[in-house]
Every structure is written in C-alpha cells, then in structure tokens.
C-alpha positions as a printed NumPy array, in Angstrom:
array([[ -0.238,  -0.162,   0.15 ],
       [  1.295,   3.179,  -0.578],
       [  0.095,   7.095,  -0.637],
       [  1.24 ,   8.279,  -3.738],
       [  1.321,   6.768,  -7.408],
       [  4.013,   9.123,  -9.535],
       [  3.682,   8.547, -13.569],
       [  6.888,   9.658, -14.114],
       [  9.139,   9.849, -17.623],
       [ 10.564,  13.097, -17.199],
       [ 12.87 ,  15.365, -15.66 ],
       [ 10.452,  16.961, -13.04 ],
       [  8.585,  13.023, -12.947],
       [ 12.161,  12.541, -11.309],
       [ 13.009,  15.719,  -9.137],
       [  8.812,  13.929,  -7.339],
       [ 10.914,  11.047,  -6.938],
       [ 13.544,  12.781,  -4.881],
       [ 11.212,  14.525,  -3.046],
       [  8.971,  11.543,  -1.982],
       [ 11.988,   9.44 ,  -1.539],
       [ 13.855,  12.551,   0.734],
       [ 10.581,  12.582,   2.538],
       [ 10.266,   8.917,   3.006],
       [  6.511,   9.282,   1.777],
       [  4.871,   5.549,   0.882],
       [  5.266,   5.649,  -3.37 ],
       [  5.167,   3.583,  -6.409],
       [  7.154,   5.586,  -9.027],
       [  5.926,   3.654, -12.608],
       [  8.316,   4.307, -15.165],
       [  7.462,   2.893, -18.735],
       [ 11.161,   1.121, -19.483],
       [ 13.663,  -0.18 , -17.503],
       [ 15.966,   2.665, -18.534],
       [ 13.764,   5.197, -17.189],
       [ 13.474,   3.204, -14.103],
       [ 17.34 ,   3.006, -13.866],
       [ 17.293,   7.167, -13.816],
       [ 15.762,   6.716, -10.402],
       [ 17.47 ,   5.948,  -6.779],
       [ 14.965,   5.798,  -4.246],
       [ 14.555,   3.805,  -1.631],
       [ 11.756,   2.087,   0.724],
       [  9.299,   3.02 ,   1.187],
       [  9.531,   4.101,  -2.091],
       [  9.071,   1.63 ,  -5.064],
       [ 10.024,   1.542,  -8.452],
       [  8.79 ,  -0.607, -11.078],
       [  9.215,  -0.468, -14.887],
       [  7.058,  -1.654, -17.656],
       [  4.103,  -0.165, -19.724],
       [  1.001,  -0.208, -18.708],
       [ -2.767,  -0.102, -20.168],
       [ -6.186,   0.521, -18.742],
       [ -7.389,  -2.852, -17.394],
       [ -3.642,  -3.059, -15.183],
       [ -3.326,   0.547, -14.085],
       [ -6.932,  -0.236, -12.216],
       [ -5.367,  -3.688, -11.283],
       [ -2.26 ,  -1.705,  -9.896],
       [ -4.513,   0.809,  -8.258],
       [ -6.765,  -1.435,  -6.535],
       [ -3.712,  -3.384,  -5.448],
       [ -2.119,  -0.376,  -4.289],
       [ -4.971,   2.119,  -2.779],
       [ -3.029,   5.362,  -2.94 ],
       [ -4.323,   8.667,  -2.432],
       [ -3.551,  10.352,  -5.239],
       [ -1.894,   9.816,  -8.166],
       [  0.408,  12.239, -10.347],
       [  0.895,  11.786, -14.045],
       [  4.421,  13.719, -15.028],
       [  4.475,  11.564, -17.655],
       [  5.656,  13.   , -21.419],
       [  3.883,  15.919, -22.459],
       [  3.588,  13.49 , -26.12 ],
       [  2.326,  10.583, -24.05 ],
       [ -1.905,  11.308, -24.601],
       [ -2.865,   7.592, -23.928],
       [ -1.01 ,   6.691, -20.975],
       [ -2.598,  10.137, -19.59 ],
       [ -6.314,   9.481, -20.399],
       [ -5.603,   6.193, -19.255],
       [ -4.911,   7.237, -16.063],
       [ -7.678,   9.432, -15.872],
       [-10.523,   6.824, -16.843],
       [ -8.835,   4.812, -14.07 ],
       [ -8.645,   7.248, -11.811],
       [-11.678,   8.55 , -12.429],
       [-13.546,   4.641, -12.35 ],
       [-11.788,   3.984,  -8.544],
       [-12.772,   8.066,  -7.593],
       [ -8.923,   8.025,  -6.731],
       [ -7.563,  12.155,  -6.932],
       [ -5.48 ,  12.607, -10.262],
       [ -2.65 ,  15.005, -11.251],
       [ -1.622,  16.273, -14.502],
       [  1.665,  17.502, -14.053],
       [  2.718,  19.883, -17.157],
       [  5.556,  21.947, -17.42 ],
       [  5.853,  25.424, -18.847],
       [  5.664,  25.789, -22.737],
       [  8.432,  27.215, -24.401],
       [  9.278,  29.413, -26.671],
       [ 10.047,  27.659, -29.946],
       [  9.836,  30.895, -32.687],
       [ 12.37 ,  29.661, -36.243],
       [ 12.214,  25.675, -34.618],
       [ 12.278,  23.01 , -37.169]])
C-alpha cells in the first residue's frame, strides 16, 4: 500500500521521485522502460517499477496499492497513458493530478 503513485518519464517526474524519497513518503514510481527506472535512485518506502501499462493493468495496480493520489508526470506527448490514467482514476475514485511544464518559445524551430 502506498500514498502516492507517480507515473514518471520526465525530468519533473524524477524530481518528484527524489522529493518523495527524501521525505520517506510511501510511494510507487512507475516508469515505462527499464532505462527510465534506472534513472531513479529510490529506497523504501519508495518503490520503482518499470513496464508500460494499459488501462486494465492500471486499474489492477490502483486496487492493489490503494493510493490517495496519482500524479501523472509522463511526457507531454504521451497522450494515451494520460488518458488511461485519468479514466482509471475516475473509475476508482482516486485523485488524479497532471503535471505539465510551461511551454517554451519555439519561434524559428523546425
């Protein structure tokens, strides 16, 4: 059981994982890939798991972990996982927060 499930994949996700770890907040940090998980150095009570999850697997995870909060810090273009997280959290009545970074100026970019 954990208080927070953090779906990472961004710099901000790794920063949040460090925040949770430093404060020893029981959490599960989910990364889509083993490489992403390897960038996280967490210790109990923060756990890390890797692997892409579809909505049924997310629901199973939520039911098993019983978090109070799910934080979506996945990549801004990873729309499918964000949609699945929103829908799974709504179905399980778990608070969902989407972390988005500010857009940067892109004039002149190709």
